[in-house]
C-alpha positions as CSV (number, residue, x, y, z in Angstrom):
1,V,77.2,156.1,203.1
2,K,77.5,157.2,199.5
3,M,76.8,154.9,196.6
4,I,77.0,155.4,192.9
5,M,75.0,152.9,190.8
6,A,74.9,152.5,187.0
7,T,73.0,150.4,184.6
8,N,72.2,150.2,180.9
9,R,69.0,148.2,181.7
10,P,66.9,150.3,184.1
11,D,63.8,148.1,183.1
12,V,65.2,145.1,185.0
13,L,66.0,147.0,188.3
14,D,64.3,145.6,191.4
15,P,61.4,148.1,192.2
16,A,62.6,148.1,195.9
17,L,65.7,150.0,194.8
18,L,63.6,152.8,193.4
19,R,61.2,153.3,196.3
20,P,61.0,156.8,197.8
21,G,63.8,157.6,200.2
22,R,66.2,155.0,198.8
23,L,68.0,157.2,196.3
24,D,68.7,161.0,196.5
25,R,69.2,161.5,192.8
26,K,68.6,159.8,189.5
27,I,70.8,161.1,186.7
28,E,70.0,159.8,183.2
29,I,72.6,160.2,180.4
30,P,71.0,159.9,177.0
31,L,72.6,157.9,174.1
32,P,75.0,159.8,172.0
33,N,73.8,161.5,168.8
34,E,75.4,160.8,165.4
35,Q,78.1,163.5,165.8
36,A,79.1,162.3,169.3
37,R,79.2,158.6,168.1
38,M,81.6,159.8,165.3
39,E,83.9,161.5,167.8
40,I,83.8,158.5,170.2
41,L,84.7,156.1,167.3
42,K,87.6,158.3,166.1
43,I,89.0,158.6,169.6
44,H,88.9,154.8,170.2
45,A,90.2,154.0,166.7
46,A,93.2,156.4,166.9
47,G,95.5,153.9,168.6
48,I,94.6,150.9,166.4
49,A,96.6,149.8,163.3
50,K,94.3,150.1,160.3
51,H,94.7,149.0,156.7
52,G,93.3,151.6,154.3
53,E,90.7,154.2,154.9
54,I,87.7,153.7,157.2
55,D,84.3,155.1,156.4
56,Y,83.5,156.3,159.9
57,E,80.2,157.7,158.7
58,A,79.0,154.3,157.5
59,V,80.1,152.7,160.8
60,V,78.2,155.4,162.8
61,K,75.1,154.8,160.8
62,L,75.2,151.1,161.6
63,A,75.3,152.0,165.3
64,E,71.9,153.7,165.2
């Protein structure tokens, strides 16, 4: 049996899930840095109708 689990709140996981022998691997993906957040925002904003210019840098700074 293969399982893939994901959470953004590892602090609330039941300790029984993390006991030795339960999981083969634990892969942690860190939060994106400022440049990555900028690229993510531009990708997701590309298909949205916008009025005027958007200061992406200001939006990225708010997401820190």
